[in-house]
N, C-alpha and C positions, 0 to 999 in steps of 0.2 A: 246479570250483567249483560249476558249475550241477549237477552229478551230486550233489553234495554235500546241496545244497539241497533236491534232490528226494528223495532217501533220508530226508533228515530229515523234510519234509513227509508222507510217506507213514508213516514211523515214528509221527509224532505223531497224525496224522488218523485211520488206519486204527483204533487203539482206540477213538478218541471215536466214531467211526461205528459199531462193534459195540456199544459201551456204549450209545449212543443208542437203539438198538433194544430194549434192555432197560428196561421199566417195570415199575411194579406193576399186578399183576393180581388180580382178585377172582374165586371161584366161590361162589355163593349159593342159597338158594331163590330161586323166583320169588314176589315179594310177594303175589301172587293164587293161589298154589297152592290147589288144591283140598284141603280138608281130609277127610280119612276116606277108606276103601276101598271099592271096590265091585267085584262080580262080575256078568260078563254069561254067562249061560247059552247053551245049545244054541237056546233059543227066543227069544234076542236081547235079553230082559229084563236090565235093570241093576239089582242091588239093593243096598244097604249090607252090608258085611262086616267080620267081625272078625279074618278071615285075614290075617296077615302073609306074603305069598308069596315075598318075599326083602327080605334086609335088608342093607345096606351095611357092609361090613366096612373099607374104607378107599378113600380117592380119593387118586391120586397124579398128579404131573405129574414126567415124567422120572424115574421110580421113586422120587422123594420124596412122602411124605406130605403134604398140605396142609389146611389148617383151614378150613371153610366159613365165608364172612365175614370172614375175615382176608386182608389183602394179603400177596402175595409176589412177588419179582422173577421176570420172564420174558421170554423174546425174543419178538419178532413172530408166531413161528411155534408159540407155546407150546401151542395147541390140538391139534396133531400128536399129542402125546404125553398128553393126559389120560385116564387110566384109570380105572375105579370097579370094585373087587372086590365081589362080592355072594356071598351064600350063600342057597341054597334052603330056606327055613324054614317051606314049606308043609305038608310031609308029602306033597305030591303031585309027580308027575313033570312037570317043565316043558320044552315044546319049543322057547319061542322068549321073548326078553325086549328090549324096546325103552325106554331112556330118552331122554327129549327135553332139549333144552337150548335157550335162547332169548339171541339175541345184541341186548340193547336198541340197540347202535349201528348194526345193521344194517337200517336204516330201508329199507322197501319198499312204496310205496303208504301206505295207512292203517296198515299194520301194521310188524312186524319179522320177521327171518329167524332160522334156527337150525340145529341140526343133531342128529343122534341118535347114540348108541352103540348097538349090537344084537348079537344072537346068535340064531341059528336062522332059517330062511327063511319061518316063517307070518308073522313081523312086520318082516321085512326091508324094505328100501327097494332092493333088487335087486342089490346088490353082492355078488361071490361070494367067500365066506370058506371054501370048500372043504366038506368033511364036517363038520357039528357034531352031536355026540351030544345024547341027552335028557339034562337033567340032573335027577338023581336028589335025593330029601330028602336035607338035610344036604351035599348037595356044593356047591364054590365055582366060581367062575369070574371072568374078568375081561374087562370089556366095553371095547373099544376100537375105534378105527379102523384099517383097513389103508391102505395108500400111496394105493390105488385110491379108496377109499372118501373119506379126508381131501381128496385132488386134487379129486375131483367136487363136493364140499360147498364147499372154497374157492373154484372156478372159479365155481360159480352163484352163491355169495353177491357175489361180485367183480363180475360181470356186473350184477347185478341191483342191489345196494347200493351197489357204488363202492368198496368197502374189503376189506381182508383181516385188518387188524391190529386187535383188540378188546381193551378193559381187562377189561369185567365179562361174565360168562357167568352166566346162571340156570338153574338145575335147574327143569324143568318135570313134565310127567307121566311116569309109569313105568308100561307096560304090560307083561303077562306073560300068555303063553297056555299054558296046561296041556296035557298029551298028550291029555287026554278033550275039547279042544276049547273048554272054558270060558276065559273072558278075566278076568283081575284087573287092576285099575289103582288108581293113587293119585298124589296130588300132592306127598306128600312121605312118602319111605322112612325108616323107622327104622333106626337103628344097632347093630350088634350089642354095640358098647361105646358108652359116650357121651363122648368126647374132643372130639368135634365138635359145634359149635353146632347146634342143631334149632331 
């Protein structure tokens, strides 16, 4: 009889425990995102630019498209499978991209913590992704974190902020380095189409 109660308890509580980890999440622009785009030349001077180095094609979670500013259900480790597909619209060859994300709930000192999705060694944070080729004009690629990158970010944030499960993620600065060494940056990327709130 005790065995029957144990089996029933496990049958009832396990789905509830799994479900309790699924919450509404949201990805949006940082409210203080820098407007406009800038290019920094080899001389180090940063000037406003009309160039759109990259545009977003889609943002996905677990292979499903999400809409910025609209909540969606996801489990506690949802950030592991967040990806952003971009297209090189600059007309120039790109060697590296780094897209920053802020976690408002990850408090640390006076500020908050975050992570980045990145491609190419010039702007990387030191995680090995193997050989990554130059991105030619009109080529597309998916920005993501591999397991080592995700684990490092998660463990570092957990150690400093004391948590690993977050509801809100805000997209911050995106930086692009061209093959010629010049650097482009913006606080708000454009989309190739406009189904996602800007």
